[in-house]
N, C-alpha and C positions, 0 to 999 in steps of 0.2 A: 100283680104279679104272683102275689102272695097266695091270694085267692084262686087263682088259677093251680095252682101248685098244690092247695089243698083238695080241691074237687077232682085233681087229676092222681093223687096219692094211692086212694081206693084200687083204682082200675090197675094202676101200675104193679102193686103188690099182688093184686089176685091174678095178672098175668105172669108176674113172676113165680109166684106159689106152681100154677100151671105149667110153667117153662121145667123147675125144677122137678116136679111130680115125671115130664115127660123125658127129662134128662136133656133137654136140649136148649139150654140156657144162652148159648150163642146164637144158634139159630134165630130163637124168638127175638133176641136183641137185635139182629141185622135185620129180619123183617119189620118190626116194631119201629127201628128207625130209618128205614125207607119210607113206611109209611106215614112216621111222623113229618119227614123233611116233604113227604109230597101233600100232607095237609096242610103246611106251612106255606107252599107255594100258590099264588097269584091266581094260576088258572087252576087249578085244584079248588081254592075257595069257592071262585066263581061258578064253578060246575055244581059244588056241594049246595049250593046258594040257588040253584035252577030249581024251580018248582016243577018243571016238566019232566025232570028226570027222577025214576023211581028209588027207593030206598035200595034196592039191590042192584041197580045200576051206579049209583054211588058207592056202594060199598065195593063193585067191582073194580071201581077206579082206584080205591085207597089199598084195596087187596092186591092189585097187579102191580102196583107199586112196589109191594112188599114180597113180589116174588112168589114163592111157593108158601103163603101164608097158611099155618095151620088152622085148622077147624075152630080154636080157642080165638085166634086172632081175628077171624071171620066173624064169630059172635061178637067179639070187642067192638070191631067196627059198624056192625050192625047196631048194635045196642047205642053207639054213640050216635051215628046217624040218625036212628029213629029218634032219638031223644034232643038231637039239634048241637050234639056237644063235639062234634069232630075236630072243631078246633083244640081240643085238649090233647089229642095225639102227640103234637111235640112235647108239651109238659109231660106227657104219659111216658113218652119215651125216654125222656131225659132222666125221670126219676127211674125207671127200671134200668137203666144204665148206672146209677149209684147203687142201686140193691145189686145188681151183677158186681161191681166192683167190691164191695163188701163181701160178697159168697165167694169172691175168688182170693181175699187178701190182700186187695190193693185199694191204696189211696192215692188220688190226684193231688196234685202240688202245682200251684202257680207260682213260677219262680220269673221276678222281674228285675231285670240287671240292667245297670247304668248302659254297660257294653256287651257287647256280643261274646257268650261264654264259648270257651274252647270247650272241645269232648271230653279231654279229660277232667276239666272243672267241672261241666256238668256232671259226669258221671262221679265224681267224688262227692257233689253236694246231694246227686241223688241215692247214693251208698248210704251218705251220714244221715239222711231222712230215713231210709229204710230201716237202719239201725234205731233211730229214735221211735219211731211208729211201729217197729215190729211188724213191717209189711211192705209188700213191692210197693215202690213209687211209681206212680204215670206223670211225666214232667211235661208241663206245657209250659216252656221257657219264650220269654217276651224281652224284648228291649225296651226303654225308656230312659232317655238321656236325660230328663228332666230330673232324676234321680241323683245326678252328678257324678257319682261314686256307689261303689256297695251293691248292695240287694234288696228286696224284698220278698220274703216266701210266706205263701198262703198255701195251708193245709187244713181243708174244711175251716173252721172257725178259729183255726190258730193262725196268729200270721207274727211273723218275726220282721222287724225293722231293723234293718242293718244297712242303712243307705244314707248318705252323705245329706240328703234333702231332709230325710225322717228326724236325724241327728239336730239340724238347722230349726226345723221345726217346733222340737223338744225345747231347744234353748229358746227361741223367741218368745215360746209361750212360759219360759219360766223367769224371762227376764221382764214382761208383760204382768206378771203376776206382784 
């Protein structure tokens, strides 16, 4: 997985620079996301592996999924198909989305709670995280009953362990030492 990210990063960064220059980051993100989803589908993977199809036909399949793919994205798809790297499109799309969030001043938070959060609890937590990071927070809220109580919040590499399960694990480790 790390290798895919390493190889995909320069493509995503180049596409992002082109998107910023064209003042079309959102449009690029949408088209690249659709192309990435298509490239991950079983049917498209089979088409891309078909030696009877030309490079242009394979590129056509990817760009059709992207809707109004810009010339930059058509060139990207062509380069990837010619070099047998179309499977990188999902990773390129994912990295492009991270760059877009950075550009827009947005951080992504994964909030895992032992119980479903009310709208007001979620809004309060998102507001607190926005103040802490000085950015708009895009929250992905999940429920994991194994946490017993409390929550675990991850923003990038920062993780706040505030669940009963995490506290019990800490106690277990300290007693074992």
